[in-house]
gemmi code that builds the backbone of each chain (N, CA, C; Angstrom):
import gemmi

chains = {
    "A": [
        ("MET", (-57.312, 11.298, -36.137), (-57.012, 12.201, -34.959), (-56.870, 11.311, -33.864)),
        ("GLN", (-57.540, 10.082, -33.656), (-57.584, 9.325, -32.460), (-56.045, 8.571, -32.535)),
        ("THR", (-55.641, 8.446, -33.707), (-54.522, 7.683, -33.958), (-53.271, 8.583, -33.615)),
        ("LEU", (-53.411, 9.818, -33.858), (-52.508, 10.851, -33.690), (-52.264, 11.016, -32.088)),
        ("ILE", (-53.498, 11.118, -31.499), (-53.489, 11.288, -29.932), (-52.801, 10.000, -29.290)),
        ("SER", (-53.021, 8.804, -29.735), (-52.311, 7.713, -29.204), (-50.938, 7.673, -29.416)),
        ("TYR", (-50.466, 8.164, -30.667), (-49.164, 8.076, -30.978), (-48.293, 9.222, -29.979)),
        ("SER", (-48.914, 10.330, -29.662), (-48.448, 11.307, -28.856), (-48.301, 10.826, -27.536)),
        ("LYS", (-49.273, 10.019, -27.079), (-49.376, 9.637, -25.589), (-48.092, 8.580, -25.443)),
        ("MET", (-47.904, 7.763, -26.509), (-46.881, 6.758, -26.682), (-45.483, 7.449, -26.578)),
        ("LEU", (-45.289, 8.480, -27.293), (-43.990, 9.276, -27.205), (-43.674, 9.721, -25.885)),
        ("TYR", (-44.671, 10.290, -25.112), (-44.429, 10.697, -23.722), (-44.500, 9.950, -22.670)),
        ("MET", (-44.792, 8.723, -22.796), (-44.991, 7.781, -21.689), (-43.514, 7.375, -21.146)),
        ("ASN", (-43.481, 7.267, -19.932), (-42.246, 6.956, -19.187), (-41.044, 8.034, -19.402)),
        ("ARG", (-41.563, 9.199, -19.548), (-40.572, 10.498, -19.978), (-40.878, 11.404, -18.550)),
        ("THR", (-39.796, 11.741, -18.083), (-39.836, 12.982, -17.034), (-39.301, 14.057, -17.383)),
        ("ARG", (-39.924, 15.300, -17.105), (-39.353, 16.474, -17.568), (-38.453, 16.971, -16.657)),
        ("VAL", (-37.187, 17.344, -17.171), (-36.064, 17.876, -16.153), (-35.824, 19.184, -16.687)),
        ("THR", (-35.727, 20.110, -15.610), (-35.388, 21.647, -15.974), (-34.146, 21.885, -15.226)),
        ("PHE", (-33.321, 22.578, -15.748), (-32.031, 23.088, -15.130), (-31.588, 24.332, -15.588)),
        ("ARG", (-30.695, 25.143, -14.896), (-30.445, 26.545, -15.195), (-28.899, 26.344, -15.871)),
        ("VAL", (-28.507, 27.191, -16.770), (-27.195, 27.169, -17.274), (-26.891, 28.564, -17.466)),
        ("ASP", (-25.636, 28.937, -17.757), (-25.176, 30.330, -17.954), (-25.736, 30.753, -19.499)),
        ("PRO", (-25.955, 31.941, -19.791), (-26.664, 32.292, -21.057), (-26.004, 31.941, -22.137)),
        ("LYS", (-24.582, 31.946, -22.144), (-23.842, 31.521, -23.434), (-24.101, 30.069, -23.765)),
        ("LEU", (-24.222, 29.255, -22.781), (-24.555, 27.815, -22.957), (-25.811, 27.690, -23.536)),
        ("ALA", (-26.758, 28.455, -22.962), (-28.112, 28.307, -23.314), (-28.323, 28.693, -24.772)),
        ("ALA", (-27.526, 29.682, -25.178), (-27.592, 30.314, -26.612), (-27.126, 29.263, -27.490)),
        ("ALA", (-26.108, 28.388, -27.098), (-25.141, 27.328, -27.831), (-26.352, 26.225, -28.019)),
        ("LEU", (-27.074, 25.951, -26.894), (-28.131, 24.787, -26.924), (-29.126, 25.099, -27.910)),
        ("ARG", (-29.634, 26.339, -28.053), (-30.567, 26.659, -29.007), (-30.378, 26.477, -30.323)),
        ("GLN", (-29.146, 26.447, -30.735), (-28.605, 26.306, -32.070), (-28.663, 24.758, -32.358)),
        ("VAL", (-28.767, 23.972, -31.377), (-28.775, 22.368, -31.601), (-30.075, 22.139, -32.087)),
        ("PRO", (-30.343, 21.429, -33.268), (-31.473, 21.004, -33.846), (-32.479, 20.090, -32.881)),
        ("ASN", (-32.151, 19.170, -32.387), (-32.668, 18.292, -31.425), (-32.229, 18.526, -30.156)),
        ("GLN", (-32.561, 19.314, -29.250), (-31.941, 19.720, -28.009), (-32.163, 18.575, -26.992)),
        ("THR", (-33.333, 17.984, -26.910), (-33.672, 17.105, -25.954), (-32.788, 15.836, -26.240)),
        ("ARG", (-32.691, 15.355, -27.322), (-31.803, 14.100, -27.740), (-30.365, 14.530, -27.329)),
        ("PHE", (-29.975, 15.770, -27.926), (-28.764, 16.134, -27.559), (-28.235, 16.109, -26.137)),
        ("VAL", (-29.037, 16.693, -25.181), (-28.843, 16.698, -23.855), (-28.907, 15.383, -23.218)),
        ("GLU", (-29.890, 14.555, -23.738), (-30.074, 13.087, -23.181), (-28.737, 12.404, -23.413)),
        ("ARG", (-28.211, 12.434, -24.773), (-26.988, 11.560, -25.252), (-25.819, 12.195, -24.317)),
        ("ALA", (-25.806, 13.486, -24.028), (-24.609, 14.009, -23.340), (-24.616, 13.459, -21.853)),
        ("LEU", (-25.814, 13.490, -21.362), (-25.940, 13.120, -19.914), (-25.554, 11.433, -19.661)),
        ("LYS", (-26.136, 10.706, -20.740), (-25.911, 9.313, -20.796), (-24.409, 9.046, -20.921)),
        ("ASP", (-23.850, 9.769, -21.673), (-22.250, 9.586, -22.083), (-21.382, 9.900, -20.778)),
        ("ALA", (-21.787, 11.008, -20.135), (-21.057, 11.460, -18.876), (-21.451, 10.403, -17.780)),
        ("LEU", (-22.613, 10.035, -17.527), (-23.003, 9.186, -16.443), (-22.248, 7.879, -16.803)),
        ("GLY", (-22.141, 7.325, -17.982), (-21.566, 6.156, -18.162), (-19.970, 5.995, -18.061)),
        ("LYS", (-19.649, 7.188, -17.952), (-18.154, 7.260, -17.711), (-17.572, 7.565, -16.270)),
        ("SER", (-18.070, 6.673, -15.228), (-17.751, 7.172, -13.914), (-16.266, 6.925, -13.714)),
        ("CYS", (-15.683, 7.680, -12.658), (-14.365, 7.707, -12.258), (-14.059, 6.204, -11.836)),
        ("PRO", (-12.841, 5.656, -12.293), (-12.430, 4.367, -11.905), (-12.077, 4.237, -10.311)),
        ("LEU", (-11.779, 5.333, -9.924), (-11.223, 5.447, -8.671), (-12.424, 5.408, -7.547)),
        ("CYS", (-13.274, 6.383, -7.873), (-14.388, 6.500, -6.896), (-15.693, 5.801, -7.382)),
        ("ARG", (-15.656, 5.281, -8.624), (-16.790, 4.635, -9.243), (-17.911, 5.636, -9.110)),
        ("GLY", (-17.732, 6.906, -9.344), (-18.885, 7.851, -9.419), (-19.445, 8.388, -8.155)),
        ("THR", (-19.055, 7.754, -6.972), (-19.495, 8.194, -5.750), (-18.960, 9.481, -5.041)),
        ("GLY", (-17.751, 9.848, -5.674), (-17.231, 11.186, -4.992), (-16.300, 10.669, -3.887)),
        ("ARG", (-16.077, 9.517, -3.488), (-15.462, 9.262, -2.285), (-14.515, 7.881, -2.663)),
        ("LEU", (-13.345, 7.965, -2.269), (-12.443, 6.782, -2.321), (-12.726, 5.766, -1.186)),
        ("VAL", (-13.065, 4.597, -1.710), (-13.391, 3.468, -0.702), (-12.352, 2.422, -0.893)),
        ("GLY", (-11.140, 2.626, -1.220), (-10.172, 1.663, -1.531), (-9.812, 0.814, -0.206)),
        ("GLY", (-9.430, -0.348, -0.373), (-8.892, -1.091, 0.728), (-7.349, -1.080, 0.724)),
        ("ALA", (-6.810, -1.904, 1.691), (-5.322, -2.016, 1.599), (-4.892, -2.790, 0.276)),
        ("LEU", (-3.639, -2.334, -0.010), (-3.017, -3.047, -1.263), (-2.400, -4.176, -0.808)),
        ("ARG", (-2.854, -5.488, -1.509), (-2.278, -6.690, -1.016), (-1.018, -6.876, -2.026)),
        ("VAL", (0.122, -7.088, -1.132), (1.345, -7.325, -1.858), (1.918, -8.713, -1.607)),
        ("SER", (2.315, -9.424, -2.509), (2.646, -10.722, -2.510), (3.665, -11.035, -1.388)),
        ("ASP", (3.637, -12.183, -0.696), (4.741, -12.500, 0.336), (5.814, -13.228, -0.324)),
        ("PHE", (6.930, -12.736, -0.012), (8.174, -13.225, -0.597), (8.466, -14.887, -0.268)),
        ("ARG", (8.004, -15.240, 1.014), (8.191, -16.476, 1.188), (7.237, -17.469, 0.537)),
        ("GLU", (5.851, -16.993, 0.391), (4.681, -17.791, -0.138), (5.151, -17.964, -1.693)),
        ("ALA", (5.682, -16.955, -2.351), (6.014, -16.819, -3.722), (7.380, -17.287, -3.870)),
        ("ALA", (8.071, -17.789, -2.839), (9.277, -18.389, -3.158), (10.285, -17.508, -3.872)),
        ("LEU", (10.345, -16.262, -3.460), (11.137, -15.041, -4.057), (12.452, -15.096, -3.206)),
        ("PRO", (13.514, -14.826, -3.935), (14.798, -14.434, -3.215), (14.653, -13.306, -2.246)),
        ("ARG", (15.577, -13.225, -1.250), (15.466, -12.160, -0.324), (15.642, -10.893, -0.983)),
        ("LEU", (15.147, -9.813, -0.648), (15.151, -8.719, -1.491), (16.256, -7.935, -1.045)),
        ("GLU", (17.283, -7.502, -1.948), (18.501, -6.643, -1.633), (18.085, -5.264, -1.675)),
        ("ARG", (19.084, -4.385, -1.176), (18.788, -3.043, -0.863), (18.358, -2.278, -2.104)),
        ("ALA", (19.273, -2.767, -3.214), (18.862, -2.035, -4.530), (17.629, -2.225, -5.115)),
        ("ALA", (17.049, -3.298, -4.786), (15.615, -3.388, -5.337), (14.573, -3.179, -4.336)),
        ("ALA", (14.896, -2.968, -3.103), (13.894, -2.535, -2.138), (13.293, -1.035, -2.413)),
        ("VAL", (14.279, -0.253, -2.639), (13.853, 1.155, -3.038), (12.895, 1.176, -4.212)),
        ("PRO", (13.195, 0.596, -5.260), (12.097, 0.760, -6.381), (10.904, -0.083, -6.065)),
        ("LEU", (10.993, -1.076, -5.347), (9.832, -1.800, -4.956), (8.930, -0.994, -3.952)),
        ("LYS", (9.550, -0.195, -3.172), (8.733, 0.777, -2.283), (8.161, 1.730, -3.115)),
        ("GLY", (8.618, 2.182, -4.167), (8.087, 3.208, -5.160), (6.951, 2.378, -6.014)),
        ("LEU", (7.008, 1.281, -6.258), (5.880, 0.581, -6.861), (4.658, 0.408, -5.990)),
        ("VAL", (4.985, 0.235, -4.719), (3.983, 0.138, -3.760), (3.220, 1.420, -3.451)),
        ("ARG", (4.072, 2.490, -3.286), (3.522, 3.884, -3.256), (2.633, 4.143, -4.450)),
        ("PHE", (3.042, 3.890, -5.517), (2.334, 4.059, -6.810), (1.057, 3.433, -6.626)),
        ("GLY", (1.129, 2.149, -6.384), (-0.221, 1.345, -6.180), (-1.142, 1.794, -5.223)),
        ("LYS", (-0.712, 2.397, -4.253), (-1.525, 2.950, -3.146), (-2.151, 4.199, -3.793)),
        ("ARG", (-1.370, 5.012, -4.378), (-1.979, 6.283, -4.905), (-3.032, 5.972, -5.962)),
        ("MET", (-2.843, 4.783, -6.803), (-3.802, 4.628, -7.856), (-5.014, 3.766, -7.409)),
        ("GLN", (-4.980, 3.454, -5.842), (-6.078, 2.580, -5.424), (-6.068, 1.337, -5.884)),
        ("ALA", (-4.923, 0.796, -6.256), (-4.738, -0.604, -6.685), (-5.122, -1.583, -5.535)),
        ("THR", (-5.486, -2.798, -5.916), (-5.962, -3.699, -4.816), (-4.798, -4.788, -4.570)),
        ("ASP", (-4.017, -4.930, -5.743), (-2.893, -6.080, -5.685), (-1.627, -5.648, -6.284)),
        ("LEU", (-0.461, -6.039, -5.782), (0.851, -5.965, -6.383), (1.358, -7.434, -6.302)),
        ("GLU", (1.210, -7.961, -7.534), (1.597, -9.368, -7.522), (2.961, -9.434, -7.893)),
        ("LEU", (3.597, -10.330, -7.196), (5.135, -10.378, -7.533), (5.485, -12.036, -7.864)),
        ("GLU", (6.221, -12.280, -8.922), (6.489, -13.614, -9.228), (7.947, -13.820, -9.689)),
        ("GLY", (8.721, -14.832, -9.162), (10.000, -15.063, -9.654), (10.238, -15.407, -11.054)),
        ("ARG", (11.191, -15.086, -11.756), (11.330, -15.604, -13.146), (12.139, -16.890, -12.959)),
        ("PRO", (11.854, -17.884, -13.782), (12.769, -19.054, -13.639), (14.236, -18.640, -14.087)),
        ("GLY", (15.184, -19.265, -13.322), (16.540, -19.212, -13.522), (17.282, -17.820, -13.393)),
        ("GLY", (16.452, -17.022, -12.724), (17.023, -15.640, -12.535), (16.695, -14.975, -11.306)),
        ("GLN", (17.254, -13.824, -11.062), (16.901, -13.056, -9.832), (15.971, -11.997, -10.043)),
        ("ASP", (15.456, -11.978, -11.249), (14.299, -10.905, -11.616), (12.969, -11.247, -11.063)),
        ("VAL", (12.443, -10.229, -10.682), (10.991, -10.439, -10.246), (9.816, -9.709, -11.218)),
        ("GLU", (8.814, -10.710, -11.551), (7.975, -10.067, -12.402), (6.898, -9.424, -11.488)),
        ("PHE", (6.347, -8.339, -11.920), (5.405, -7.653, -10.948), (4.247, -7.114, -11.865)),
        ("ARG", (2.990, -7.057, -11.136), (1.870, -6.634, -11.838), (1.027, -5.919, -10.705)),
        ("ILE", (0.664, -4.607, -10.982), (-0.139, -3.873, -10.103), (-1.563, -3.797, -10.658)),
        ("ALA", (-2.459, -4.250, -10.041), (-3.938, -4.342, -10.596), (-4.903, -3.774, -9.553)),
        ("ARG", (-5.920, -3.348, -10.180), (-7.183, -2.701, -9.425), (-8.281, -3.858, -9.819)),
        ("ASP", (-8.569, -4.638, -8.884), (-9.263, -5.722, -9.131), (-8.828, -6.414, -10.389)),
        ("GLU", (-9.694, -6.668, -11.502), (-9.013, -7.478, -12.649), (-8.284, -6.634, -13.627)),
        ("GLU", (-8.214, -5.345, -13.380), (-7.603, -4.482, -14.287), (-6.247, -4.329, -14.096)),
        ("THR", (-5.295, -4.573, -14.991), (-3.822, -4.177, -14.922), (-3.507, -2.914, -15.055)),
        ("LEU", (-2.983, -2.274, -14.047), (-2.427, -0.853, -14.058), (-1.037, -0.610, -14.727)),
        ("LEU", (-0.198, -1.588, -14.187), (1.185, -1.503, -14.534), (1.837, -2.930, -14.458)),
        ("SER", (2.637, -3.298, -15.316), (3.403, -4.563, -15.144), (4.800, -4.526, -15.595)),
        ("GLY", (5.605, -5.249, -15.243), (6.880, -5.267, -15.655), (7.860, -6.423, -14.793)),
        ("ARG", (9.008, -6.065, -14.856), (9.976, -6.760, -14.078), (10.891, -5.816, -13.418)),
        ("LEU", (11.223, -6.298, -12.077), (12.135, -5.791, -11.275), (13.489, -6.451, -11.334)),
        ("ASP", (14.473, -5.760, -11.715), (16.039, -6.382, -11.692), (16.538, -6.272, -10.246)),
        ("THR", (16.435, -7.278, -9.677), (16.777, -7.225, -8.285), (18.404, -7.093, -7.948)),
        ("ASN", (19.169, -7.313, -8.959), (20.644, -6.912, -8.867), (20.853, -5.458, -8.995)),
        ("ARG", (20.358, -5.019, -9.935), (20.607, -3.662, -10.324), (19.520, -2.579, -9.753)),
        ("GLY", (18.512, -3.192, -9.412), (17.261, -2.415, -8.741), (16.608, -1.460, -9.943)),
        ("ALA", (16.802, -2.094, -11.076), (16.082, -1.391, -12.155), (14.562, -1.844, -12.391)),
        ("VAL", (13.699, -0.996, -13.061), (12.478, -1.412, -13.232), (12.134, -1.371, -14.742)),
        ("HIS", (11.863, -2.624, -15.178), (11.432, -2.538, -16.720), (9.944, -2.742, -16.949)),
        ("LEU", (9.334, -1.873, -17.683), (7.901, -1.875, -17.807), (7.539, -2.758, -19.089)),
        ("ASN", (6.417, -3.207, -18.961), (5.885, -4.016, -20.188), (5.164, -3.136, -21.202)),
    ],
    "B": [
        ("MET", (6.967, -17.038, 8.325), (6.694, -16.161, 9.519), (7.357, -14.841, 9.303)),
        ("ALA", (6.774, -13.877, 9.708), (7.167, -12.480, 9.461), (8.501, -12.175, 10.098)),
        ("PHE", (9.153, -11.164, 9.886), (10.481, -10.579, 10.426), (9.935, -9.902, 11.871)),
        ("VAL", (10.883, -9.945, 12.837), (10.648, -9.494, 14.227), (11.645, -8.442, 14.596)),
        ("ILE", (11.202, -7.331, 15.095), (12.431, -6.540, 15.891), (12.332, -6.882, 17.335)),
        ("THR", (13.563, -7.244, 17.494), (13.741, -7.765, 19.104), (14.047, -6.499, 20.085)),
        ("ARG", (14.165, -6.911, 21.292), (14.503, -6.010, 22.295), (15.895, -5.269, 21.828)),
        ("LEU", (16.665, -5.678, 21.045), (17.889, -5.196, 20.873), (17.778, -3.844, 20.174)),
        ("CYS", (16.515, -3.565, 19.777), (16.275, -2.206, 19.272), (16.036, -1.155, 20.390)),
        ("ARG", (15.669, -1.694, 21.473), (15.203, -0.700, 22.626), (16.205, 0.365, 23.086)),
        ("ASP", (15.627, 1.526, 22.866), (16.631, 2.643, 23.155), (17.716, 3.012, 22.274)),
        ("CYS", (17.665, 2.208, 21.168), (18.532, 2.314, 20.270), (17.967, 3.063, 19.005)),
        ("VAL", (16.928, 2.290, 18.407), (15.949, 2.768, 17.515), (16.770, 3.525, 16.351)),
        ("ASP", (17.551, 2.901, 15.670), (18.272, 3.352, 14.538), (17.356, 3.848, 13.352)),
        ("GLN", (16.291, 3.210, 13.065), (15.394, 3.627, 12.009), (15.799, 3.466, 10.508)),
        ("SER", (16.889, 2.812, 10.284), (17.489, 2.661, 8.789), (16.479, 1.623, 8.259)),
        ("CYS", (15.879, 0.650, 9.098), (14.945, -0.352, 8.568), (13.747, 0.358, 7.925)),
        ("VAL", (13.245, 1.376, 8.512), (12.116, 2.071, 8.162), (12.195, 2.622, 6.902)),
        ("SER", (13.367, 3.236, 6.414), (13.569, 3.733, 4.997), (13.509, 2.604, 3.993)),
        ("ILE", (13.928, 1.439, 4.280), (14.072, 0.449, 3.257), (12.754, -0.364, 3.121)),
        ("CYS", (12.028, -0.424, 4.156), (10.965, -1.331, 4.139), (9.879, -0.961, 2.951)),
        ("PRO", (9.573, -1.815, 2.011), (8.878, -1.478, 0.721), (7.303, -1.202, 1.184)),
        ("VAL", (6.882, -1.680, 2.262), (5.508, -1.660, 2.561), (5.056, -0.886, 3.896)),
        ("ASP", (6.130, -0.228, 4.506), (5.755, 0.599, 5.555), (5.193, -0.247, 6.611)),
        ("CYS", (5.777, -1.318, 7.022), (5.230, -2.218, 8.055), (6.083, -1.982, 9.403)),
        ("ILE", (7.010, -1.223, 9.356), (7.798, -1.039, 10.481), (7.303, 0.273, 11.182)),
        ("LEU", (6.851, 0.098, 12.390), (6.083, 1.216, 13.166), (6.581, 1.626, 14.425)),
        ("GLU", (6.208, 2.773, 14.979), (6.571, 3.141, 16.311), (5.314, 3.281, 17.117)),
        ("PHE", (5.342, 3.213, 18.495), (4.173, 3.286, 19.207), (3.946, 4.781, 19.513)),
        ("ARG", (2.674, 5.129, 19.407), (2.313, 6.537, 19.559), (1.064, 6.678, 20.554)),
        ("GLY", (0.651, 5.451, 21.076), (-0.602, 5.658, 21.870), (-0.301, 5.870, 23.300)),
        ("GLU", (-1.419, 5.842, 24.087), (-1.273, 5.892, 25.597), (-0.859, 4.560, 26.086)),
        ("ASP", (0.141, 4.577, 26.982), (0.664, 3.325, 27.691), (0.830, 3.566, 29.115)),
        ("PRO", (-0.569, 3.431, 29.861), (-0.494, 3.561, 31.251), (0.412, 2.498, 32.145)),
        ("HIS", (0.408, 1.303, 31.356), (0.803, 0.057, 32.051), (2.184, -0.257, 31.446)),
        ("ARG", (2.798, 0.628, 30.682), (4.212, 0.469, 30.217), (4.410, -0.824, 29.532)),
        ("GLU", (3.571, -1.099, 28.595), (3.600, -2.315, 27.840), (4.424, -2.154, 26.597)),
        ("PHE", (4.653, -1.032, 26.211), (5.292, -0.780, 24.878), (6.582, -0.051, 25.041)),
        ("PRO", (7.751, -0.739, 25.042), (9.072, -0.173, 25.253), (9.413, 0.718, 24.121)),
        ("ASN", (10.360, 1.551, 24.315), (10.922, 2.460, 23.232), (11.757, 1.691, 22.197)),
        ("GLN", (11.090, 1.052, 21.230), (11.695, 0.438, 20.101), (10.830, 0.524, 18.821)),
        ("LEU", (11.131, 0.002, 17.820), (10.388, -0.142, 16.728), (9.677, -1.481, 16.592)),
        ("TYR", (8.555, -1.738, 15.830), (7.673, -2.867, 15.761), (7.515, -3.216, 14.163)),
        ("ILE", (7.388, -4.590, 13.984), (6.994, -4.829, 12.601), (5.576, -5.359, 12.707)),
        ("ASN", (4.790, -4.826, 11.941), (3.297, -5.427, 11.789), (3.533, -6.696, 11.082)),
        ("PRO", (3.235, -8.071, 11.732), (3.598, -9.277, 11.045), (2.398, -9.501, 9.906)),
        ("GLU", (1.266, -8.822, 9.844), (0.288, -9.021, 8.880), (0.611, -8.185, 7.732)),
        ("GLU", (1.359, -7.143, 7.782), (1.780, -6.234, 6.712), (3.208, -6.559, 6.164)),
        ("CYS", (4.106, -7.317, 6.996), (5.261, -7.673, 6.605), (5.156, -8.858, 5.371)),
        ("ILE", (5.843, -8.619, 4.360), (5.915, -9.414, 3.143), (7.170, -10.293, 3.101)),
        ("ASP", (7.872, -10.391, 4.167), (8.857, -11.340, 4.483), (10.006, -11.222, 3.255)),
        ("CYS", (10.270, -9.981, 2.933), (11.239, -9.720, 1.897), (12.697, -9.723, 2.461)),
        ("GLY", (12.733, -9.439, 3.685), (14.191, -9.506, 4.309), (14.901, -8.371, 4.130)),
        ("ALA", (14.519, -7.385, 3.557), (15.314, -6.075, 3.195), (15.836, -5.436, 4.460)),
        ("CYS", (14.911, -5.565, 5.599), (15.235, -4.780, 6.560), (16.387, -5.429, 7.599)),
        ("GLU", (16.388, -6.719, 7.506), (17.460, -7.449, 8.361), (18.792, -6.804, 8.375)),
        ("PRO", (19.317, -6.811, 7.257), (20.838, -6.311, 7.230), (20.962, -4.851, 7.285)),
        ("GLU", (19.877, -4.077, 7.344), (19.952, -2.613, 7.637), (20.224, -2.286, 8.912)),
        ("CYS", (19.743, -3.132, 9.908), (19.790, -2.615, 11.334), (21.320, -2.818, 11.995)),
        ("PRO", (21.915, -1.709, 12.282), (23.317, -1.864, 12.735), (23.314, -2.458, 13.982)),
        ("TRP", (22.397, -2.600, 14.804), (22.253, -3.301, 16.017), (21.927, -4.876, 15.854)),
        ("GLU", (21.623, -5.228, 14.892), (21.327, -6.650, 14.461), (20.017, -7.021, 15.276)),
        ("ALA", (19.033, -6.262, 15.283), (17.911, -6.259, 16.185), (16.908, -7.202, 15.448)),
        ("ILE", (17.017, -7.204, 14.229), (15.879, -7.761, 13.277), (16.255, -9.270, 12.989)),
        ("LEU", (15.424, -9.955, 13.085), (15.424, -11.365, 12.770), (14.193, -12.017, 12.229)),
        ("GLU", (14.321, -13.035, 11.428), (13.220, -13.875, 10.896), (12.598, -14.566, 12.034)),
        ("GLY", (11.319, -14.636, 12.201), (10.553, -15.213, 13.374), (11.134, -16.465, 13.893)),
        ("GLU", (11.349, -17.291, 13.079), (11.925, -18.617, 13.463), (13.368, -18.537, 14.047)),
        ("ASP", (14.081, -17.554, 13.778), (15.423, -17.343, 14.124), (15.556, -16.384, 15.589)),
        ("VAL", (14.391, -16.095, 15.941), (14.371, -15.367, 17.170), (14.852, -16.339, 18.408)),
        ("PRO", (15.895, -15.934, 19.201), (16.389, -16.804, 20.165), (15.292, -16.919, 21.383)),
        ("ASP", (15.440, -17.971, 22.135), (14.222, -18.323, 23.129), (14.076, -17.170, 24.067)),
        ("ILE", (15.452, -16.575, 24.510), (15.157, -15.508, 25.392), (14.522, -14.176, 24.945)),
        ("PHE", (14.422, -14.028, 23.555), (13.706, -12.995, 23.011), (12.213, -13.348, 22.390)),
        ("LYS", (11.928, -14.660, 22.717), (10.507, -15.074, 22.163), (9.417, -14.113, 22.347)),
        ("ASP", (9.417, -13.523, 23.636), (8.244, -12.492, 23.704), (8.147, -11.371, 22.893)),
        ("ASP", (9.288, -11.214, 22.247), (9.349, -10.033, 21.308), (8.272, -10.386, 20.056)),
        ("ILE", (8.189, -11.539, 19.774), (7.355, -11.823, 18.661), (5.798, -11.462, 18.968)),
        ("ALA", (5.379, -11.761, 20.124), (3.911, -11.358, 20.579), (3.983, -9.672, 20.691)),
        ("LEU", (5.066, -9.219, 21.046), (5.111, -7.853, 21.230), (4.873, -7.007, 19.853)),
        ("ASN", (5.543, -7.580, 18.893), (5.372, -6.978, 17.565), (3.912, -7.414, 17.058)),
        ("ALA", (3.409, -8.340, 17.352), (2.033, -8.549, 16.950), (0.978, -7.813, 17.748)),
        ("ARG", (1.283, -7.101, 18.578), (0.358, -6.122, 19.312), (0.027, -5.060, 18.257)),
        ("THR", (0.790, -4.811, 17.261), (0.492, -3.826, 16.356), (-0.816, -4.129, 15.500)),
        ("VAL", (-1.179, -5.303, 15.450), (-2.199, -5.854, 14.665), (-3.476, -5.451, 15.514)),
        ("GLU", (-3.370, -5.762, 16.975), (-4.555, -5.502, 17.762), (-4.736, -3.975, 18.083)),
        ("ARG", (-3.657, -3.068, 17.860), (-3.972, -1.796, 18.389), (-3.394, -0.879, 17.063)),
        ("PRO", (-4.054, -1.105, 15.858), (-3.464, -0.309, 14.841), (-3.529, 1.093, 14.870)),
        ("ASN", (-4.401, 1.584, 15.536), (-4.396, 3.150, 15.717), (-3.364, 3.776, 16.547)),
        ("ASP", (-2.617, 2.909, 17.304), (-1.681, 3.352, 18.233), (-0.197, 3.337, 17.675)),
        ("PHE", (-0.174, 2.813, 16.482), (1.165, 2.594, 15.806), (1.170, 3.408, 14.400)),
        ("ALA", (2.320, 4.014, 14.171), (2.312, 4.639, 12.745), (3.796, 4.606, 12.407)),
        ("VAL", (4.096, 4.846, 11.149), (5.513, 4.890, 10.443), (6.027, 6.086, 10.998)),
        ("PRO", (7.307, 5.950, 11.565), (7.859, 7.109, 12.138), (8.641, 8.006, 11.147)),
        ("GLU", (8.944, 9.311, 11.605), (9.723, 10.008, 10.794), (11.130, 9.697, 10.965)),
        ("VAL", (11.987, 9.505, 9.847), (13.256, 8.833, 9.888), (14.250, 9.983, 10.266)),
        ("ILE", (14.956, 9.757, 11.375), (16.031, 10.658, 11.720), (17.318, 10.033, 11.726)),
        ("ASP", (18.381, 10.543, 11.039), (19.611, 9.675, 10.831), (20.286, 9.770, 12.279)),
        ("LYS", (20.794, 8.546, 12.491), (21.397, 8.246, 13.556), (22.926, 7.800, 13.567)),
        ("ILE", (23.692, 8.005, 14.539), (25.102, 7.749, 14.462), (25.231, 6.224, 14.383)),
        ("VAL", (26.092, 5.622, 13.539), (26.063, 4.019, 13.399), (27.035, 3.641, 14.673)),
        ("PRO", (26.564, 2.596, 15.299), (27.218, 2.017, 16.462), (28.532, 1.468, 16.060)),
        ("SER", (29.408, 1.350, 16.943), (30.742, 0.546, 16.788), (30.392, -0.884, 17.205)),
        ("PRO", (31.220, -1.685, 16.507), (31.085, -3.244, 16.900), (31.110, -3.441, 18.414)),
        ("GLU", (31.840, -2.588, 19.083), (31.893, -2.838, 20.534), (30.483, -2.419, 21.153)),
        ("GLN", (29.952, -1.405, 20.716), (28.412, -0.982, 21.358), (27.530, -2.095, 20.855)),
        ("VAL", (27.631, -2.604, 19.630), (26.579, -3.587, 19.286), (26.641, -4.826, 20.187)),
        ("ARG", (28.168, -5.158, 20.496), (28.287, -6.448, 21.348), (27.814, -6.045, 22.743)),
        ("ALA", (28.242, -4.964, 23.257), (27.622, -4.411, 24.539), (26.091, -4.596, 24.773)),
        ("ASN", (25.455, -4.019, 23.590), (23.958, -4.042, 23.624), (23.376, -5.472, 23.672)),
        ("LYS", (24.144, -6.324, 23.064), (23.664, -7.681, 23.003), (23.744, -8.483, 24.446)),
        ("HIS", (24.943, -8.006, 24.993), (25.325, -8.503, 26.183), (24.231, -8.279, 27.216)),
        ("LYS", (23.907, -6.741, 27.200), (22.992, -6.327, 28.017), (21.744, -7.126, 28.108)),
        ("TRP", (21.419, -7.520, 27.011), (19.949, -8.376, 26.832), (20.113, -9.950, 26.918)),
        ("GLY", (21.359, -10.274, 27.314), (21.568, -11.597, 27.583), (21.814, -12.336, 26.484)),
        ("LEU", (22.206, -11.864, 25.334), (22.444, -12.491, 24.158), (23.904, -12.515, 23.940)),
        ("ASN", (24.602, -13.554, 24.410), (26.140, -13.717, 24.273), (26.498, -14.592, 23.178)),
        ("GLU", (27.329, -14.059, 22.188), (27.679, -14.878, 21.078), (29.127, -15.512, 21.157)),
    ],
}
model = gemmi.Model(1)
for chain_id, residues in chains.items():
    chain = gemmi.Chain(chain_id)
    for i, (resn, *xyz) in enumerate(residues, 1):
        res = gemmi.Residue()
        res.name, res.seqid = resn, gemmi.SeqId(i, " ")
        for name, pos in zip(("N", "CA", "C"), xyz):
            atom = gemmi.Atom()
            atom.name, atom.element = name, gemmi.Element(name[0])
            atom.pos, atom.b_iso = gemmi.Position(*pos), 0.0
            res.add_atom(atom)
        chain.add_residue(res)
    model.add_chain(chain)
structure = gemmi.Structure()
structure.add_model(model)
structure.setup_entities()
């Protein structure tokens, strides 16, 4: 009996009771689940572990400015009109996606420009910009 | 060095450059100006400018130049453009309105007005 009491105490240590209200249909569905506590616990952990990559679970966007490579520093050729328009589109995309960087790099021997739109270390979109035709080719 | 919109833009304000700029660094002044420090022209934010050069050929008044190519008589315009950095809340990207393209004579006359004789 003493062993049983100790075992019960161990089971409920560091546990906090949580009570919440749900609509009747959900409550009925939950009652069908064999181990409701474990089921709800797993569902909560799963949801909490998948926070929004944009707001990081805060509900607020705190993105800073998008850093775009400087053409002079990157030794890129002057941007022609045909390529300026799609580049503007890439910048706008990056800002909408709360990207942190739009990196540009010249391709050796050509007029094409490689681009990479990233949010911190994560690449969101990459490809090359054909500066002659103004076409965007995605990787 | 970033590109600069010189005084050749004043009261012309074509705005073709605004449409082409990939990073929206070409701005108009919208703040209070009791000391008349900000003439009616567009400004390039030098910290936002990525030196792509797309804007320069777009201006029919030839008002946009690379920083190091700005003639001595227009050197003050470099600092004027830089005011966009110290007063960011007073500048914004303008809404583009189509303007009539100036004739070569008008472009020459505008340059002459500002002391730029070619």
